[in-house]
C-alpha positions in Angstrom: 14.5 -7.6 22.2 14.3 -4.5 20.2 13.4 -4.6 16.5 15.1 -2.0 14.4 13.6 -0.7 11.2 16.2 -0.4 8.5 14.8 2.3 6.2 17.5 2.0 3.5 17.0 -1.8 3.3 13.2 -1.4 3.2 13.5 1.1 0.4 15.8 -1.2 -1.6 13.4 -4.1 -1.1 10.5 -2.1 -2.3 12.3 -0.8 -5.3 13.4 -4.3 -6.2 9.8 -5.5 -5.9 8.6 -2.7 -8.2 11.3 -3.6 -10.8 10.4 -7.3 -10.6 6.7 -6.5 -11.0 7.4 -4.1 -13.9 9.4 -6.8 -15.7 6.6 -9.3 -15.2 4.0 -6.8 -16.5 6.1 -6.2 -19.6 6.5 -10.0 -20.2 2.8 -11.1 -20.1 -0.1 -10.2 -22.3 -2.4 -7.3 -21.3 -5.3 -9.8 -20.9 -3.4 -11.7 -18.2 -2.1 -8.6 -16.5 -5.4 -6.7 -16.5 -7.4 -9.8 -15.3 -5.1 -10.1 -12.3 -5.3 -6.4 -11.6 -9.1 -6.5 -11.7 -9.2 -9.4 -9.3 -6.9 -7.6 -6.9 -8.8 -4.4 -7.0 -12.1 -6.2 -6.6 -10.8 -8.0 -3.6 -9.7 -4.7 -2.0 -13.1 -3.2 -2.7 -14.9 -6.2 -1.2 -12.7 -6.0 1.9 -13.7 -2.4 2.6 -16.9 -3.8 3.9 -14.9 -5.3 6.8 -13.2 -2.0 7.6 -14.7 -0.7 10.8 -13.8 3.0 10.3 -16.0 5.2 8.3 -14.3 7.4 5.7 -14.9 10.4 8.0 -13.4 8.7 11.0 -10.4 7.7 9.0 -9.8 11.2 7.7 -10.2 12.6 11.2 -7.6 10.1 12.5 -5.1 11.0 9.7 -5.6 14.7 10.5 -4.8 14.1 14.2 -1.6 12.2 13.2 -0.6 15.0 10.9 -1.1 17.6 13.7 1.0 15.5 16.1 3.8 15.2 13.6 3.8 19.0 13.0 3.9 19.7 16.7 6.9 17.4 17.2 9.0 19.3 14.6 
C-alpha cells in the first residue's frame, strides 16, 4: 500500500491551524497566552537533552542533504 503525500491539502491544513491559533491568541489574555508559550518553549528546551545529535552533527547532516538536493537538480 502506497501512501501519497498531498502537498496542497497539507498546506491548507497548516494554514487553517495557523488561522485557528491566531484567533485563539487574539481571544485570550496575554497572561494565559504567554504562560502556555513559556511552558511549550521550556518543554522543547528540556527535550533537547534527549536529542542524540550534537549541534555540529546536525549541521553536517543538513549540509549533506542540501548537497544531495543540489546535485539532483
